[in-house]
C-alpha positions in Angstrom: -8.2 19.3 32.7 -5.7 17.0 31.0 -4.0 14.6 33.5 -0.2 14.9 33.7 1.9 12.5 31.5 3.7 11.4 34.7 0.5 10.4 36.4 -0.7 8.5 33.3 2.7 6.8 32.9 2.4 5.3 36.4 -0.9 3.8 35.5 0.5 2.4 32.2 3.4 0.8 34.0 1.1 -1.0 36.5 -1.3 -2.2 33.8 1.1 -3.1 31.0 3.3 -5.1 33.3 0.5 -7.6 34.0 0.8 -11.0 32.3 -1.8 -11.1 30.7 -22.9 -9.3 7.7 -24.5 -9.9 5.7 -22.3 -12.6 4.4 -23.1 -15.7 2.4 -24.1 -18.5 4.7 -21.3 -21.1 5.3 -21.3 -24.2 7.4 -19.7 -23.9 10.9 -16.3 -25.3 11.3 -16.2 -28.9 12.6 -13.8 -29.9 15.3 -11.8 -31.7 12.6 -11.2 -28.4 11.0 -9.4 -27.1 14.1 -6.1 -28.9 14.4 -2.7 -27.8 15.5 -1.3 -24.5 16.8 -0.3 -21.2 15.2 3.0 -22.8 14.1 1.6 -26.1 13.0 -1.9 -26.4 11.8 -2.1 -30.0 10.7 -1.9 -29.2 7.0 -4.8 -26.8 7.1 -4.6 -24.3 4.2 -3.9 -20.8 5.4 -2.9 -19.3 2.1 0.6 -18.2 0.9 3.0 -16.8 3.5 3.7 -13.1 2.4 5.8 -10.8 4.5 5.7 -7.0 5.0 7.4 -6.7 1.6 3.9 -6.9 0.2 3.1 -3.5 1.8 6.5 -2.1 0.8 5.9 -3.0 -2.9 2.4 -1.4 -2.9 3.8 1.7 -1.1 6.6 2.0 -3.7 4.0 1.9 -6.5 2.1 4.9 -5.1 4.9 6.6 -3.1 4.3 10.1 -4.5 0.6 9.9 -3.8 1.1 8.5 -0.3 3.6 11.3 0.5 1.0 13.8 -0.7 -1.6 12.1 1.4 0.6 12.4 4.5 1.1 16.1 3.9 -2.6 16.5 3.6 -3.1 14.7 6.9 -0.7 16.9 8.7 -2.2 20.1 7.2 -5.8 19.1 8.0 -5.1 18.1 11.6 -4.0 21.6 12.5 -6.1 23.8 14.7 -5.7 27.0 16.8 -6.8 24.8 19.8 -3.3 23.6 20.7 -4.3 20.3 22.3 -6.0 19.1 19.0 -2.8 18.9 16.8 -0.7 17.8 19.8 -3.0 14.8 20.5 -3.5 14.0 16.9 0.2 14.2 16.2 0.8 11.7 19.0 -1.2 9.0 17.2 0.3 9.9 13.8 3.8 9.7 15.3 3.0 6.2 16.6 3.2 5.1 13.0 0.8 2.5 11.6 0.6 0.9 8.2 -1.6 3.6 6.5 -3.3 0.5 4.9 -6.7 2.0 4.4 -5.6 5.2 2.6 -3.1 3.1 0.7 -6.0 1.1 -0.6 -7.8 4.2 -1.8 -4.6 5.4 -3.6 -3.8 2.0 -5.1 -7.3 1.2 -6.3 -7.7 4.6 -7.9 -4.4 4.3 -9.8 -5.2 0.7 -10.8 -8.4 2.0 -12.3 -6.6 4.6 -14.3 -6.8 7.7 -12.2 -3.8 10.0 -12.6 -1.2 10.2 -9.9 -0.5 13.3 -7.8 2.4 14.3 -10.0 0.1 14.2 -13.1 -2.5 16.4 -11.4 -4.6 13.8 -9.7 -5.8 15.2 -6.3 -9.1 13.6 -5.4 -7.7 10.2 -4.5 -5.1 11.9 -2.2 -7.7 14.0 -0.4 -10.1 11.1 0.0 -7.3 8.8 1.3 -6.6 11.4 4.0 -10.4 11.4 4.7 -10.3 7.6 5.1 -7.3 7.9 7.5 -9.1 10.5 9.6 -12.2 8.3 9.9 -9.9 5.4 11.0 -7.9 7.5 13.5 -11.1 8.9 15.0 -12.4 5.4 15.6 -9.1 4.4 17.2 -9.3 7.3 19.6 -12.9 6.4 20.6 -12.2 2.6 20.7 -9.3 3.1 23.1 -11.5 5.1 25.5 -14.3 2.4 25.3 -11.8 -0.4 25.8 -9.7 1.5 28.4 -6.6 0.6 26.3 -3.2 1.8 27.4 -1.2 0.9 24.4 -1.7 1.7 20.7 0.9 0.7 18.1 3.4 -0.1 20.8 3.2 3.3 22.5 1.1 4.7 25.2 -2.4 5.4 23.9 -3.7 8.9 23.6 -6.3 8.4 26.3 -3.5 7.1 28.6 -1.6 10.3 28.2 -4.2 13.0 27.6 -7.3 11.5 29.2 -10.6 10.2 28.0 -12.4 13.5 27.5 -9.6 14.9 25.3 -9.4 11.7 23.2 -13.1 11.6 22.5 -13.3 15.2 21.6 -10.3 15.1 19.3 -11.8 12.0 17.7 -14.9 14.1 17.0 -12.7 16.8 15.5 -11.1 14.3 13.1 -14.5 12.9 12.1 -15.6 16.5 11.3 -12.4 17.0 9.3 -13.2 13.8 7.3 -16.6 15.1 6.4 -15.1 18.5 5.3 -12.9 16.6 2.9 -15.9 14.6 1.6 -17.8 17.8 1.0 -14.9 19.5 -0.7 -14.6 16.5 -3.1 -18.0 17.5 -4.4 -19.3 14.0 -5.2 -22.6 12.9 -3.6 -21.6 9.4 -4.5 -18.4 9.6 -2.5 -20.3 11.3 0.4 -22.8 8.5 0.3 -20.2 5.7 0.5 -18.0 7.2 3.2 -20.9 8.5 5.3 -22.6 5.1 5.2 -19.3 3.4 6.2 -19.0 5.8 9.2 -22.5 4.9 10.4 -21.7 1.2 9.8 -18.5 1.4 11.9 -20.5 2.8 14.8 -23.1 0.1 14.5 -20.4 -2.5 14.5 -18.9 -1.1 17.7 -22.3 -1.0 19.4 -23.0 -4.6 18.3 -19.7 -5.7 19.7 -20.7 -4.1 23.0 -24.0 -6.0 22.9 -22.3 -9.4 22.2 -19.5 -8.8 24.8 -19.4 -11.6 27.5 -22.0 -13.6 25.6 -20.7 -17.1 24.7 -23.9 -17.9 22.9 -22.9 -15.5 20.1 -22.9 -17.3 16.8 -20.1 -17.2 14.2 -22.4 -15.4 11.9 -23.1 -12.7 14.5 -19.4 -12.4 15.2 -18.7 -11.8 11.5 -21.4 -9.2 11.5 -19.5 -7.3 14.1 -16.3 -7.7 12.1 -18.0 -6.5 8.9 -19.2 -3.4 10.7 -16.4 -2.3 12.9 -13.5 -3.1 10.5 -14.3 -4.3 7.1 -16.8 -1.6 6.1 -14.1 1.1 6.0 -11.8 -1.2 4.0 -14.7 -1.7 1.5 -15.4 2.1 1.3 -11.7 3.0 0.9 -11.5 0.7 -2.1 -14.8 1.6 -3.6 -14.1 5.4 -3.7 -10.9 4.6 -5.7 -13.2 3.3 -8.4 -15.5 6.3 -8.1 -12.8 8.9 -8.6 -11.6 7.0 -11.7 -15.2 7.0 -13.1 -15.3 3.2 -13.4 -18.6 1.4 -14.0 -20.8 0.1 -11.1 -19.7 -3.5 -11.6 -16.1 -2.5 -11.0 -17.1 -0.4 -8.0 -18.8 -3.5 -6.5 -15.8 -5.6 -7.2 -13.5 -3.2 -5.4 -15.9 -3.0 -2.5 -16.0 -6.8 -2.3 -12.2 -6.9 -2.3 -12.1 -4.4 0.5 -14.8 -6.1 2.5 -13.2 -9.6 2.4 -9.8 -8.1 3.0 -11.0 -6.3 6.0 -12.6 -9.4 7.5 -9.4 -11.4 6.9 -7.4 -8.6 8.5 -9.6 -8.5 11.6 -9.6 -12.3 12.0 -5.8 -12.3 12.0 -5.8 -9.5 14.6 -8.1 -11.5 16.8 -5.7 -14.5 16.5 -2.8 -12.3 17.3 -4.4 -11.2 20.6 -4.0 -14.8 21.9 -0.8 -15.8 20.0 1.6 -12.8 19.7 4.0 -11.1 22.0 3.3 -7.5 23.1 6.1 -6.0 20.8 4.5 -7.7 17.8 0.9 -6.9 18.7 1.6 -3.2 19.5 -0.9 -3.4 22.4 -1.2 -5.4 25.6 -1.6 -9.1 24.8 -4.9 -10.5 26.0 -6.9 -7.3 26.0 -9.8 -9.1 24.2 -9.8 -11.8 26.9 -9.8 -9.3 29.8 -12.6 -7.3 28.2 -14.7 -10.4 27.6 -14.8 -9.8 23.8 -16.3 -12.6 21.7 -13.8 -13.3 19.0 -13.2 -16.3 16.7 -10.5 -17.9 18.8 -12.8 -18.0 21.8 -15.8 -19.2 19.8 -13.7 -22.0 18.2 -12.2 -23.1 21.5 -15.5 -23.0 23.3 -17.2 -25.0 20.6 -14.7 -27.8 21.0 -14.5 -27.7 24.8 -15.4 -30.3 27.3 -17.5 -29.3 30.3 -14.5 -28.4 32.5 -13.2 -26.1 29.8 -16.7 -24.6 29.2 -16.9 -23.8 32.9 -13.6 -21.9 32.6 -14.9 -19.9 29.7 -18.2 -19.1 31.4 -16.4 -17.9 34.5 -13.8 -15.8 32.8 -15.8 -14.4 29.8 -19.4 -14.4 30.9 -19.0 -13.7 34.6 -15.8 -11.7 34.1 -14.2 -13.4 37.1 -10.5 -13.6 36.2 -7.2 -14.2 37.9 -3.7 -13.3 36.7 -3.2 -16.9 35.7 -6.4 -17.1 33.6 -4.9 -15.6 30.4 -2.2 -18.3 30.2 -4.9 -20.9 30.7 -7.1 -19.4 28.0 -4.1 -19.4 25.6 -3.4 -23.0 26.5 -7.0 -24.1 25.8 -7.1 -22.1 22.6 -4.0 -23.9 21.4 -5.3 -27.3 22.6 -8.5 -26.9 20.5 -6.7 -25.5 17.4 -8.6 -22.3 17.6 -5.9 -20.1 16.2 -5.6 -22.4 13.2 -9.4 -22.3 12.8 -9.3 -18.5 12.9 -6.5 -18.2 10.4 -8.0 -20.8 8.1 -11.2 -18.8 8.0 -9.2 -15.6 7.4 -7.4 -17.3 4.4 -10.8 -18.1 2.9 -11.8 -14.5 3.1 -8.4 -13.4 1.7 -9.0 -15.8 -1.3 -12.4 -14.2 -1.9 -10.8 -10.8 -1.8 -8.3 -11.9 -4.5 -11.0 -13.4 -6.6 -12.8 -10.0 -6.6 -9.9 -8.5 -8.5 -10.2 -10.9 -11.4 -12.3 -8.5 -13.4 -9.3 -6.1 -13.6 -6.5 -6.5 -16.1 -3.1 -7.7 -14.8 -0.9 -4.9 -13.6 1.8 -4.3 -10.9 -0.9 -2.5 -8.8 -3.3 -5.4 -9.1 -0.5 -7.8 -8.2 0.3 -5.6 -5.2 -3.3 -5.7 -4.0 -3.4 -9.5 -4.4 -0.3 -9.8 -2.2 -1.7 -7.5 0.4 -4.6 -9.9 0.8 -2.2 -12.8 1.5 -0.2 -10.5 3.9 -3.3 -9.7 5.9 -3.4 -13.4 7.0 0.3 -14.4 7.0 1.3 -11.6 9.3 -0.3 -13.6 12.1 1.9 -16.7 11.5 
């Protein structure tokens, strides 16, 4: 039985009101690499500052395709089981950047695939597929994390309950696979099915590393690669597949998406300790309360003295927290320059993402994708 919205709202009010990879080896950041705060990082290069105009420009370049994708999303989330479209519509109505499907549309068009007005349909359907995979993972994640906010509004599980959220998430995953099969390409099915499995592996790995301060930076990045970046990579790669581009260009697009996804998640992890709730769209400090091991915590812990380490062990490893501990965690993170360390690392991955596009000729769409890589980092500043 779905709990009443009024009952769920009372829980939300009580909780929200609280104050709260296989990647190339790289040397760990030294303490000297971690100066400053989110506003002043001691001259550390964090890449160009690019606003949301970067997304607006890219959206404008594929506007007809994105509108067609949105229509496909609405059509495919329908079901005679009334709760399914109602719950799915709640998350769709909450907005979101549609970044992942936007990447599929933009990469396909950059590679020469025709737009929806010229008869191109595969990229639109696969962009909807990518969004369904993403939305399904959000529904499941909010249940696992017991999150009460999503995109600034009450999460689906807070309103409809955990059981309904999990089952509708399963429905959206099934819809995604229907779209893959309808596309008819085994290559597309291989890419997106593998990404779906990798996302699940990343979420389980995050669960395994939770509350474990001995987690290495490399292990943390493996989590990020799985739970976030794998879908970015797949979303970009299928754009090249539908345009029938050679394998080398497919790999370049996947590399762009992978590095962009890592930069995006690093910025998200920084925002959890540096943003206000309105900006973040969820309760600030959720990662801290859940004992998640993210780059800001790893950087702060690595530079801590023994007193500070005792604080982190109590709050993260032992999960013994008071209402004042989030403020103290944010103070220590700022003191050790951990936000700057995180954004500096994000900027490096964004730069790698941009370098991956060098194989493609200059065009407005390529420029838009380059700017989105910078935006992924600068939105956290």
